[in-house]
A tleap script that builds the chain and sets N, CA, C and O, in Angstrom:
source leaprc.protein.ff14SB
mol = sequence {
  NMET GLU THR THR THR ARG GLU LYS ILE ILE
  ALA SER GLY ILE GLN ALA ILE ILE SER LYS
  SER TYR ASN ALA VAL GLY LEU ASN GLU ILE
  LEU ALA ALA ALA GLY VAL PRO LYS GLY SER
  PHE TYR HIE PHE PHE LYS SER LYS GLU ASP
  PHE GLY VAL ALA VAL VAL GLU HIE PHE ALA
  ALA LYS ALA ALA GLU HIE LEU ARG THR VAL
  LEU ARG ASP ALA SER ARG SER PRO LEU ALA
  ARG LEU ARG HIE TRP PHE GLU SER SER ARG
  ASN HIE LEU ALA SER HIE ALA PHE HIE ARG
  CGLN
}
set mol.1.N position { -45.752 26.138 -38.801 }
set mol.1.CA position { -44.352 25.794 -39.167 }
set mol.1.C position { -43.138 25.775 -37.050 }
set mol.1.O position { -43.197 26.368 -35.972 }
set mol.2.N position { -42.541 25.011 -37.515 }
set mol.2.CA position { -41.978 25.157 -35.434 }
set mol.2.C position { -40.251 25.930 -35.744 }
set mol.2.O position { -39.233 25.754 -36.414 }
set mol.3.N position { -40.861 26.868 -34.703 }
set mol.3.CA position { -39.412 27.583 -34.760 }
set mol.3.C position { -38.502 26.808 -34.549 }
set mol.3.O position { -38.757 25.844 -33.826 }
set mol.4.N position { -37.094 26.962 -35.118 }
set mol.4.CA position { -35.679 25.987 -34.739 }
set mol.4.C position { -35.138 26.552 -33.521 }
set mol.4.O position { -35.591 27.643 -33.175 }
set mol.5.N position { -34.041 25.869 -32.647 }
set mol.5.CA position { -33.510 26.715 -31.806 }
set mol.5.C position { -32.980 27.977 -32.286 }
set mol.5.O position { -33.347 29.014 -31.733 }
set mol.6.N position { -31.994 28.015 -33.448 }
set mol.6.CA position { -31.291 28.463 -34.076 }
set mol.6.C position { -32.117 30.205 -34.218 }
set mol.6.O position { -31.611 31.304 -33.995 }
set mol.7.N position { -33.912 29.760 -34.790 }
set mol.7.CA position { -34.487 31.066 -34.903 }
set mol.7.C position { -34.876 31.765 -34.023 }
set mol.7.O position { -35.376 32.880 -34.170 }
set mol.8.N position { -34.670 31.124 -32.885 }
set mol.8.CA position { -35.298 31.085 -31.319 }
set mol.8.C position { -34.433 32.316 -30.661 }
set mol.8.O position { -34.753 33.265 -29.946 }
set mol.9.N position { -32.847 31.747 -31.385 }
set mol.9.CA position { -32.090 32.826 -30.691 }
set mol.9.C position { -31.782 33.988 -31.681 }
set mol.9.O position { -31.864 35.160 -31.313 }
set mol.10.N position { -31.519 33.729 -32.612 }
set mol.10.CA position { -31.666 34.853 -33.560 }
set mol.10.C position { -32.730 35.673 -33.406 }
set mol.10.O position { -32.584 36.799 -33.881 }
set mol.11.N position { -33.847 35.410 -32.831 }
set mol.11.CA position { -35.075 36.258 -32.593 }
set mol.11.C position { -35.274 37.184 -31.623 }
set mol.11.O position { -35.651 38.330 -31.382 }
set mol.12.N position { -34.683 35.770 -30.999 }
set mol.12.CA position { -34.344 36.763 -29.102 }
set mol.12.C position { -33.144 37.733 -29.256 }
set mol.12.O position { -33.135 38.455 -28.259 }
set mol.13.N position { -32.508 37.930 -29.781 }
set mol.13.CA position { -30.847 38.687 -30.162 }
set mol.13.C position { -31.495 39.251 -30.786 }
set mol.13.O position { -32.267 39.649 -29.914 }
set mol.14.N position { -31.982 39.798 -31.981 }
set mol.14.CA position { -32.361 40.943 -32.494 }
set mol.14.C position { -33.610 42.059 -31.679 }
set mol.14.O position { -33.677 43.274 -31.860 }
set mol.15.N position { -34.477 41.261 -30.809 }
set mol.15.CA position { -35.235 42.294 -29.647 }
set mol.15.C position { -34.120 42.869 -28.961 }
set mol.15.O position { -33.894 44.062 -28.762 }
set mol.16.N position { -33.403 41.793 -28.601 }
set mol.16.CA position { -32.252 42.566 -27.346 }
set mol.16.C position { -31.296 43.875 -28.533 }
set mol.16.O position { -31.561 45.020 -28.167 }
set mol.17.N position { -30.614 43.848 -29.403 }
set mol.17.CA position { -30.083 44.350 -29.872 }
set mol.17.C position { -30.847 45.544 -29.924 }
set mol.17.O position { -30.445 46.605 -29.447 }
set mol.18.N position { -31.973 45.390 -30.510 }
set mol.18.CA position { -32.780 46.519 -30.728 }
set mol.18.C position { -33.013 47.518 -29.862 }
set mol.18.O position { -33.160 48.709 -30.137 }
set mol.19.N position { -33.064 46.638 -28.067 }
set mol.19.CA position { -33.651 47.118 -26.895 }
set mol.19.C position { -32.502 47.904 -26.877 }
set mol.19.O position { -32.711 49.110 -27.010 }
set mol.20.N position { -31.062 47.461 -26.719 }
set mol.20.CA position { -30.239 47.664 -25.942 }
set mol.20.C position { -29.014 48.086 -27.148 }
set mol.20.O position { -28.540 49.219 -27.231 }
set mol.21.N position { -28.631 46.954 -28.024 }
set mol.21.CA position { -27.410 47.755 -29.086 }
set mol.21.C position { -26.945 46.162 -28.462 }
set mol.21.O position { -27.087 45.512 -27.426 }
set mol.22.N position { -26.098 45.972 -30.251 }
set mol.22.CA position { -25.333 45.010 -30.183 }
set mol.22.C position { -24.373 44.608 -29.143 }
set mol.22.O position { -24.299 43.441 -28.758 }
set mol.23.N position { -23.644 45.551 -28.685 }
set mol.23.CA position { -22.218 45.707 -27.991 }
set mol.23.C position { -23.090 45.439 -26.444 }
set mol.23.O position { -22.655 44.735 -25.532 }
set mol.24.N position { -24.352 46.160 -26.428 }
set mol.24.CA position { -24.842 46.890 -24.659 }
set mol.24.C position { -25.130 45.315 -24.309 }
set mol.24.O position { -24.797 45.065 -23.150 }
set mol.25.N position { -25.837 43.824 -25.246 }
set mol.25.CA position { -26.277 42.804 -24.931 }
set mol.25.C position { -25.343 41.530 -24.600 }
set mol.25.O position { -24.272 41.131 -25.059 }
set mol.26.N position { -26.169 41.096 -23.659 }
set mol.26.CA position { -24.569 39.906 -23.553 }
set mol.26.C position { -25.824 38.900 -23.854 }
set mol.26.O position { -27.046 39.036 -23.923 }
set mol.27.N position { -24.586 37.460 -24.044 }
set mol.27.CA position { -25.196 36.597 -24.812 }
set mol.27.C position { -26.016 35.485 -23.706 }
set mol.27.O position { -26.539 34.438 -24.086 }
set mol.28.N position { -25.992 36.025 -22.112 }
set mol.28.CA position { -26.790 34.685 -21.065 }
set mol.28.C position { -27.909 35.756 -21.470 }
set mol.28.O position { -28.976 35.149 -21.371 }
set mol.29.N position { -28.170 37.143 -21.904 }
set mol.29.CA position { -29.669 37.794 -21.578 }
set mol.29.C position { -30.764 37.188 -22.892 }
set mol.29.O position { -31.970 36.945 -22.905 }
set mol.30.N position { -29.517 37.082 -24.093 }
set mol.30.CA position { -30.467 36.628 -25.271 }
set mol.30.C position { -30.508 35.129 -25.465 }
set mol.30.O position { -30.939 34.758 -26.557 }
set mol.31.N position { -30.025 33.928 -24.343 }
set mol.31.CA position { -30.323 32.969 -24.268 }
set mol.31.C position { -31.231 32.427 -23.177 }
set mol.31.O position { -31.732 31.304 -23.134 }
set mol.32.N position { -31.361 33.450 -22.276 }
set mol.32.CA position { -32.713 33.687 -21.151 }
set mol.32.C position { -33.754 33.715 -22.039 }
set mol.32.O position { -34.620 32.842 -22.094 }
set mol.33.N position { -33.707 34.582 -22.662 }
set mol.33.CA position { -34.930 35.178 -23.632 }
set mol.33.C position { -35.124 34.014 -24.403 }
set mol.33.O position { -36.239 33.498 -24.323 }
set mol.34.N position { -34.298 33.499 -25.118 }
set mol.34.CA position { -34.991 32.517 -25.891 }
set mol.34.C position { -35.149 30.929 -25.563 }
set mol.34.O position { -35.410 30.011 -26.341 }
set mol.35.N position { -34.856 30.897 -23.871 }
set mol.35.CA position { -35.465 29.718 -23.050 }
set mol.35.C position { -34.221 28.357 -23.698 }
set mol.35.O position { -34.564 27.181 -23.823 }
set mol.36.N position { -32.811 28.872 -24.031 }
set mol.36.CA position { -32.000 27.821 -24.436 }
set mol.36.C position { -30.983 28.218 -23.775 }
set mol.36.O position { -30.852 29.346 -23.300 }
set mol.37.N position { -29.711 26.752 -23.658 }
set mol.37.CA position { -28.983 26.575 -22.278 }
set mol.37.C position { -27.415 27.274 -23.413 }
set mol.37.O position { -27.517 27.201 -24.638 }
set mol.38.N position { -26.707 27.608 -23.054 }
set mol.38.CA position { -25.477 28.393 -23.603 }
set mol.38.C position { -24.963 27.331 -24.784 }
set mol.38.O position { -24.486 27.805 -25.815 }
set mol.39.N position { -25.068 25.908 -24.617 }
set mol.39.CA position { -24.340 25.083 -25.458 }
set mol.39.C position { -25.167 24.967 -26.510 }
set mol.39.O position { -24.839 24.548 -27.620 }
set mol.40.N position { -26.472 25.413 -26.107 }
set mol.40.CA position { -27.013 25.178 -27.745 }
set mol.40.C position { -26.141 26.948 -28.630 }
set mol.40.O position { -25.766 26.896 -29.801 }
set mol.41.N position { -26.049 27.769 -28.107 }
set mol.41.CA position { -25.684 29.181 -28.630 }
set mol.41.C position { -24.284 28.661 -29.692 }
set mol.41.O position { -24.266 28.731 -30.921 }
set mol.42.N position { -23.008 28.061 -28.653 }
set mol.42.CA position { -22.306 27.397 -29.455 }
set mol.42.C position { -22.145 26.292 -30.580 }
set mol.42.O position { -21.067 26.022 -31.109 }
set mol.43.N position { -23.260 25.736 -30.853 }
set mol.43.CA position { -24.010 24.482 -31.351 }
set mol.43.C position { -24.058 25.497 -32.705 }
set mol.43.O position { -23.539 24.950 -33.678 }
set mol.44.N position { -24.656 27.088 -33.021 }
set mol.44.CA position { -25.273 27.148 -33.981 }
set mol.44.C position { -24.237 28.364 -34.421 }
set mol.44.O position { -24.318 28.932 -35.510 }
set mol.45.N position { -23.584 28.570 -33.749 }
set mol.45.CA position { -22.495 30.484 -33.753 }
set mol.45.C position { -21.386 29.758 -33.059 }
set mol.45.O position { -21.438 28.982 -32.105 }
set mol.46.N position { -20.360 30.195 -33.769 }
set mol.46.CA position { -18.918 30.475 -32.884 }
set mol.46.C position { -18.810 31.450 -32.125 }
set mol.46.O position { -17.948 31.218 -31.277 }
set mol.47.N position { -19.227 32.341 -32.025 }
set mol.47.CA position { -18.630 33.650 -31.374 }
set mol.47.C position { -19.953 34.481 -31.477 }
set mol.47.O position { -20.735 34.317 -32.413 }
set mol.48.N position { -20.195 35.515 -30.321 }
set mol.48.CA position { -21.202 36.660 -30.720 }
set mol.48.C position { -21.157 37.458 -32.178 }
set mol.48.O position { -22.099 37.747 -32.916 }
set mol.49.N position { -19.876 37.689 -32.322 }
set mol.49.CA position { -19.753 38.287 -33.712 }
set mol.49.C position { -20.343 37.004 -34.938 }
set mol.49.O position { -21.001 37.540 -35.830 }
set mol.50.N position { -20.247 35.917 -35.052 }
set mol.50.CA position { -20.565 34.890 -35.873 }
set mol.50.C position { -22.156 35.152 -35.250 }
set mol.50.O position { -22.632 34.034 -35.444 }
set mol.51.N position { -22.734 35.578 -34.918 }
set mol.51.CA position { -23.857 35.382 -34.099 }
set mol.51.C position { -24.416 36.428 -34.909 }
set mol.51.O position { -25.289 36.100 -35.712 }
set mol.52.N position { -24.055 37.659 -34.836 }
set mol.52.CA position { -24.259 39.213 -35.428 }
set mol.52.C position { -24.206 38.852 -36.889 }
set mol.52.O position { -25.123 39.093 -37.674 }
set mol.53.N position { -23.259 38.357 -37.152 }
set mol.53.CA position { -23.801 37.942 -38.943 }
set mol.53.C position { -24.393 37.582 -39.181 }
set mol.53.O position { -24.774 37.751 -40.339 }
set mol.54.N position { -25.368 36.327 -37.909 }
set mol.54.CA position { -26.479 35.915 -38.852 }
set mol.54.C position { -27.669 36.547 -38.251 }
set mol.54.O position { -28.725 35.916 -38.318 }
set mol.55.N position { -27.653 37.836 -37.604 }
set mol.55.CA position { -28.684 38.633 -37.327 }
set mol.55.C position { -28.499 39.803 -38.868 }
set mol.55.O position { -29.352 40.672 -39.044 }
set mol.56.N position { -27.677 39.696 -39.546 }
set mol.56.CA position { -27.406 41.022 -40.201 }
set mol.56.C position { -28.119 40.100 -41.817 }
set mol.56.O position { -28.542 40.743 -42.778 }
set mol.57.N position { -28.105 38.830 -41.779 }
set mol.57.CA position { -28.259 38.195 -42.687 }
set mol.57.C position { -29.714 37.574 -42.765 }
set mol.57.O position { -30.230 37.179 -43.811 }
set mol.58.N position { -30.343 37.543 -41.427 }
set mol.58.CA position { -31.564 37.749 -41.650 }
set mol.58.C position { -32.765 38.583 -41.839 }
set mol.58.O position { -33.941 38.366 -42.130 }
set mol.59.N position { -31.975 39.709 -41.543 }
set mol.59.CA position { -32.067 41.342 -41.885 }
set mol.59.C position { -32.580 40.924 -43.120 }
set mol.59.O position { -33.722 40.685 -43.512 }
set mol.60.N position { -31.238 40.882 -43.752 }
set mol.60.CA position { -30.671 41.083 -45.192 }
set mol.60.C position { -32.042 40.082 -46.178 }
set mol.60.O position { -32.627 40.420 -47.207 }
set mol.61.N position { -32.123 39.373 -45.720 }
set mol.61.CA position { -33.100 37.915 -46.216 }
set mol.61.C position { -34.713 38.413 -46.330 }
set mol.61.O position { -35.370 38.430 -47.370 }
set mol.62.N position { -35.145 38.787 -45.070 }
set mol.62.CA position { -36.499 39.501 -44.601 }
set mol.62.C position { -36.855 40.829 -46.210 }
set mol.62.O position { -37.705 40.869 -47.099 }
set mol.63.N position { -35.566 41.763 -45.797 }
set mol.63.CA position { -35.463 43.044 -46.505 }
set mol.63.C position { -35.356 42.926 -48.206 }
set mol.63.O position { -35.637 43.833 -48.989 }
set mol.64.N position { -34.745 41.196 -48.656 }
set mol.64.CA position { -34.812 40.850 -49.881 }
set mol.64.C position { -36.150 40.536 -50.235 }
set mol.64.O position { -36.355 40.441 -51.445 }
set mol.65.N position { -37.047 40.364 -49.522 }
set mol.65.CA position { -38.012 38.900 -49.765 }
set mol.65.C position { -38.979 40.171 -50.097 }
set mol.65.O position { -39.768 40.092 -51.038 }
set mol.66.N position { -38.916 41.015 -49.521 }
set mol.66.CA position { -40.177 42.371 -49.131 }
set mol.66.C position { -40.027 42.848 -50.516 }
set mol.66.O position { -41.032 43.020 -51.205 }
set mol.67.N position { -39.139 43.018 -50.860 }
set mol.67.CA position { -38.180 44.178 -52.430 }
set mol.67.C position { -39.021 43.008 -53.755 }
set mol.67.O position { -39.856 43.206 -54.637 }
set mol.68.N position { -38.284 41.841 -53.296 }
set mol.68.CA position { -39.016 41.596 -54.493 }
set mol.68.C position { -40.416 40.993 -54.816 }
set mol.68.O position { -40.978 40.739 -55.882 }
set mol.69.N position { -40.796 40.850 -53.440 }
set mol.69.CA position { -42.600 40.821 -53.658 }
set mol.69.C position { -43.231 42.035 -54.045 }
set mol.69.O position { -44.254 42.071 -54.729 }
set mol.70.N position { -42.589 43.093 -53.582 }
set mol.70.CA position { -43.287 44.507 -54.212 }
set mol.70.C position { -43.260 44.772 -55.400 }
set mol.70.O position { -44.235 45.044 -56.100 }
set mol.71.N position { -41.616 44.689 -55.874 }
set mol.71.CA position { -41.302 44.539 -57.518 }
set mol.71.C position { -42.133 43.850 -58.497 }
set mol.71.O position { -42.550 44.274 -59.576 }
set mol.72.N position { -42.335 42.505 -57.836 }
set mol.72.CA position { -43.127 41.934 -58.952 }
set mol.72.C position { -44.665 41.941 -59.026 }
set mol.72.O position { -45.181 41.083 -59.744 }
set mol.73.N position { -45.430 42.778 -58.392 }
set mol.73.CA position { -46.673 43.132 -58.215 }
set mol.73.C position { -47.063 43.578 -59.600 }
set mol.73.O position { -46.821 44.771 -59.786 }
set mol.74.N position { -47.610 42.934 -60.641 }
set mol.74.CA position { -47.942 43.086 -61.798 }
set mol.74.C position { -48.627 44.116 -61.776 }
set mol.74.O position { -48.413 44.989 -62.618 }
set mol.75.N position { -49.901 44.314 -60.533 }
set mol.75.CA position { -50.560 45.256 -60.394 }
set mol.75.C position { -50.826 46.693 -60.395 }
set mol.75.O position { -51.824 47.401 -60.527 }
set mol.76.N position { -49.607 46.865 -60.207 }
set mol.76.CA position { -48.945 48.343 -60.138 }
set mol.76.C position { -47.879 48.846 -61.525 }
set mol.76.O position { -47.073 48.256 -62.245 }
set mol.77.N position { -48.118 49.505 -61.475 }
set mol.77.CA position { -46.875 50.455 -62.639 }
set mol.77.C position { -45.272 49.818 -61.841 }
set mol.77.O position { -44.982 49.168 -60.837 }
set mol.78.N position { -44.745 50.288 -62.671 }
set mol.78.CA position { -43.103 50.664 -62.127 }
set mol.78.C position { -43.075 51.347 -61.072 }
set mol.78.O position { -42.783 50.980 -59.934 }
set mol.79.N position { -43.511 52.787 -61.606 }
set mol.79.CA position { -42.869 53.731 -59.989 }
set mol.79.C position { -44.145 53.421 -59.058 }
set mol.79.O position { -43.989 53.610 -57.852 }
set mol.80.N position { -44.988 53.111 -59.366 }
set mol.80.CA position { -46.052 52.524 -57.942 }
set mol.80.C position { -45.289 51.408 -57.070 }
set mol.80.O position { -44.878 51.414 -55.909 }
set mol.81.N position { -45.274 50.799 -57.723 }
set mol.81.CA position { -44.175 49.751 -56.778 }
set mol.81.C position { -43.048 50.292 -55.983 }
set mol.81.O position { -42.941 50.022 -54.787 }
set mol.82.N position { -42.075 51.165 -56.707 }
set mol.82.CA position { -41.040 51.550 -56.236 }
set mol.82.C position { -41.727 52.699 -54.705 }
set mol.82.O position { -41.419 52.356 -53.563 }
set mol.83.N position { -42.377 53.636 -54.866 }
set mol.83.CA position { -43.359 54.230 -54.434 }
set mol.83.C position { -44.200 53.508 -53.231 }
set mol.83.O position { -44.161 54.017 -52.111 }
set mol.84.N position { -44.831 52.522 -53.427 }
set mol.84.CA position { -45.026 51.887 -52.585 }
set mol.84.C position { -43.672 50.621 -51.464 }
set mol.84.O position { -43.937 50.000 -50.435 }
set mol.85.N position { -42.728 50.658 -52.007 }
set mol.85.CA position { -41.645 49.639 -51.193 }
set mol.85.C position { -41.166 50.807 -50.623 }
set mol.85.O position { -40.928 50.588 -49.435 }
set mol.86.N position { -40.912 51.973 -50.944 }
set mol.86.CA position { -40.476 52.750 -50.205 }
set mol.86.C position { -41.002 53.707 -48.743 }
set mol.86.O position { -40.475 54.198 -47.744 }
set mol.87.N position { -42.297 53.601 -49.327 }
set mol.87.CA position { -43.420 54.203 -48.115 }
set mol.87.C position { -43.363 52.974 -47.440 }
set mol.87.O position { -43.103 53.292 -46.279 }
set mol.88.N position { -43.483 51.418 -47.515 }
set mol.88.CA position { -43.772 50.915 -46.906 }
set mol.88.C position { -42.610 50.100 -45.585 }
set mol.88.O position { -42.759 49.431 -44.562 }
set mol.89.N position { -41.367 50.712 -46.456 }
set mol.89.CA position { -40.634 50.649 -45.771 }
set mol.89.C position { -40.239 51.183 -44.617 }
set mol.89.O position { -39.842 50.610 -43.602 }
set mol.90.N position { -40.435 52.821 -44.934 }
set mol.90.CA position { -40.430 54.399 -44.449 }
set mol.90.C position { -41.593 53.776 -43.061 }
set mol.90.O position { -41.321 54.024 -41.887 }
set mol.91.N position { -42.476 53.212 -43.339 }
set mol.91.CA position { -43.415 52.726 -42.414 }
set mol.91.C position { -43.230 51.673 -40.885 }
set mol.91.O position { -43.679 51.677 -39.739 }
set mol.92.N position { -42.256 50.807 -41.742 }
set mol.92.CA position { -42.118 49.716 -40.765 }
set mol.92.C position { -40.820 50.286 -40.013 }
set mol.92.O position { -40.609 49.933 -38.853 }
set mol.93.N position { -39.957 51.160 -40.667 }
set mol.93.CA position { -39.037 51.865 -39.559 }
set mol.93.C position { -39.371 52.805 -38.560 }
set mol.93.O position { -38.556 53.140 -37.700 }
set mol.94.N position { -40.815 53.366 -38.636 }
set mol.94.CA position { -41.229 54.739 -38.097 }
set mol.94.C position { -42.302 53.458 -37.097 }
set mol.94.O position { -42.435 53.782 -35.917 }
set mol.95.N position { -42.857 52.410 -37.422 }
set mol.95.CA position { -43.631 51.981 -36.493 }
set mol.95.C position { -42.569 51.333 -35.018 }
set mol.95.O position { -43.070 51.005 -33.942 }
set mol.96.N position { -40.819 51.264 -35.381 }
set mol.96.CA position { -40.057 50.203 -34.881 }
set mol.96.C position { -39.280 51.370 -33.701 }
set mol.96.O position { -38.741 51.055 -32.640 }
set mol.97.N position { -39.428 52.762 -34.277 }
set mol.97.CA position { -39.326 53.752 -33.408 }
set mol.97.C position { -37.595 54.198 -33.932 }
set mol.97.O position { -36.855 54.665 -33.067 }
set mol.98.N position { -37.001 53.987 -35.544 }
set mol.98.CA position { -36.245 53.782 -35.721 }
set mol.98.C position { -36.268 55.404 -36.684 }
set mol.98.O position { -37.256 55.460 -37.417 }
set mol.99.N position { -35.503 56.442 -36.747 }
set mol.99.CA position { -35.374 57.542 -37.465 }
set mol.99.C position { -34.103 58.093 -37.444 }
set mol.99.O position { -33.142 57.649 -36.816 }
set mol.100.N position { -34.135 59.213 -38.251 }
set mol.100.CA position { -32.914 59.737 -39.304 }
set mol.100.C position { -32.337 60.822 -37.928 }
set mol.100.O position { -33.067 61.550 -37.254 }
set mol.101.N position { -30.823 60.655 -37.782 }
set mol.101.CA position { -30.802 62.056 -36.901 }
set mol.101.C position { -29.612 63.171 -37.479 }
set mol.101.O position { -29.471 64.263 -36.929 }
savepdb mol mol.pdb
quit
């Protein structure tokens, strides 16, 4: 499946936000990483804030998809499903150097 320009912008933005933070990253940096002109950004997003909402929606959709997959796994008991979800979520966060302070 071909990645759309909007998806490229979101993916590049996610990497930049994870690396620097939402406030510290600029649109030019995101667009350069995505390899798209500034006009493309405003075709898909009204503002940086609108883009931020799209990033959160992207993460929420991925998390919901993962949760549905794990909770529907009939090969595991309900408790094992929950345990698997928590463990896989923890491992995912740890693999990206997220930690509780």
